N, C-alpha and C positions, 0 to 999 in steps of 0.2 A: 680233449686237447689234440689238435691236428698237428701233423708234422709238416707245417708250412709256416712261413712268416705271418705275423699278425697283420690284418688289414682292417680298414674302417668301412662299415656298411651303414646304410640307412635302413632302420627297422621301424615298424609301426605295428600297433595292435589293431586288429580288425575283428570286432566281436571277441570270440575266445581264441583267436588265432594270431600268432605273430607272423608278420610278413617282412620280406627282405626285398629291397629295390634291386632289380636286375638291370644294370646299366646297358646290357647288350640287347635285351628284349624291351627295354624302356617301360617296364611296368613292375608293380609289386607282385611277388610270388609267395605262396605259403611257405614258411620256413620249416621244412622237414630236415631230418639229419642228412639225407642225400643232397638236398638243395644247399645246405651249408657247405658241404664238400665241394659241390659244383661252383658256387660263388667264390670260394677261397681259391680253388684251382684256376678259375678264370683269371683272377687277379695275379696269381703266381705266373701264369703264361705271359701276361702283359707286363707286369712289373719286374719279374726276375728273369724272364726268358726272351724279352723284347718282341713278343708277337704283337703286331698292330691289332688293336681292337676291331678295326674295320674289316679284318680278314677272318674274324671268328664268328661262327654261327652256333647258336645254342638251341638244343632240342630240335634238330633238323629232321624232318620226316623222311622215311625211306620205306620201301616195300620189301618184305622178305617172305617168301612162300605165300604170296597173296595177302599177307598180314601187314597192316600199317604199324610201323615201329618208329621210334625216335632215338636218334643218336644224341648223347648228352652234349658233346662239344665236337665241332668239326672246324679245323683251322685250314685255311687255304694258303697257298704260296703266292708269290708276287704275280704269277701268271694266272691266278684264279683257279688253279687245280687243287683238289683235295690233297692235303699234305700230312695232317696229324689228326687222329681220331682218339677221343678220350671217352672212356666209360667210367662214370662215377658211381660209387656205392656209398652207403652210409658207413660211418666209422665202425659200427659194431658188426658189419658184414665182412666176413673173412673172404679174402680174394682167393678164388678157387679156379680149377680148370674150367668149370662151367662159366665163370666170368670171362675168361679168355675166349672160350668158344663163342660166347654172345658177341663180343666185340669183333671177333674174326668173321662171324656171319654178317654183321653190319658192314664190315669193311668190303664185303663182296660188292656192295653198291658204290663204293668210293675208290678203292685201290690206293690207299694212302701209303706214304713212305714210313710213317711211324704210327704204332698203336700204343696207347697208354691206358692202363687200368689203375684206378686209385680209389682208396676208401678214406683218403685224407691223412692216413697214418702211413700206409705202405703204398708206394708208387712203383709201378712196373712199366718199362718201356721196351718195345721191340722194334728193331729196324727190319723192315720187310725186304726180302730178296725174291722178287717174283720170277726172275729168270731161272732160279734154281729151286723154286717152290719151298723156300725155307725162311726162317727168321732168326734173328739173334737178339738176345736180351742185351741191352746196353745200360750202363751204370746211371747215366743222367738224362733227364729230359733235354732235348736239343734246344739250343738258342736259335732264334729265328735267323735265317740266312738272308741278309740284305744283299 
C-alpha cells in the first residue's frame, strides 16, 4: 500500500508479465515495484500538485562519469528549465543516504530547484540553495507555480 491517493491505470498481461500503460511515454512498461511507485507518483504530481503533464519527462537520459544513467522523473518549469527531479525506489527499498547521493549526482546535470526521493511510502523533498551550497528539507512536495 502506497502513501499516495489511489489512481486508475491500464494494465495488461503480456506472456507471464503484467504491464502498465505509461501515458507519459505512450507505451506499456513492465510493472515492477519501482514502476508502480513511478506511475503513482507521476499521477500525484499531475493530479494533486498541478504539474502539467506536458512539462514532465520520464526516464530522461544523462551522463555521469561517462556512464549513461536515467533520471526517473524530471519536471520543467514554464520557461522549459529543469525544476524538480524525482528518484523513485520500490516500496521495500529503504530511503538512505545513498539514495540522496544518487539523486544529487543526477542533479549535477540538471540544477533543479527541488529534489525528491520516494519509495511510494516515504517522500522526501529538498529545496536547493545553490548560492550557499546547501539544501533544506521541506514538508510538502511543491504545487506547480503558474
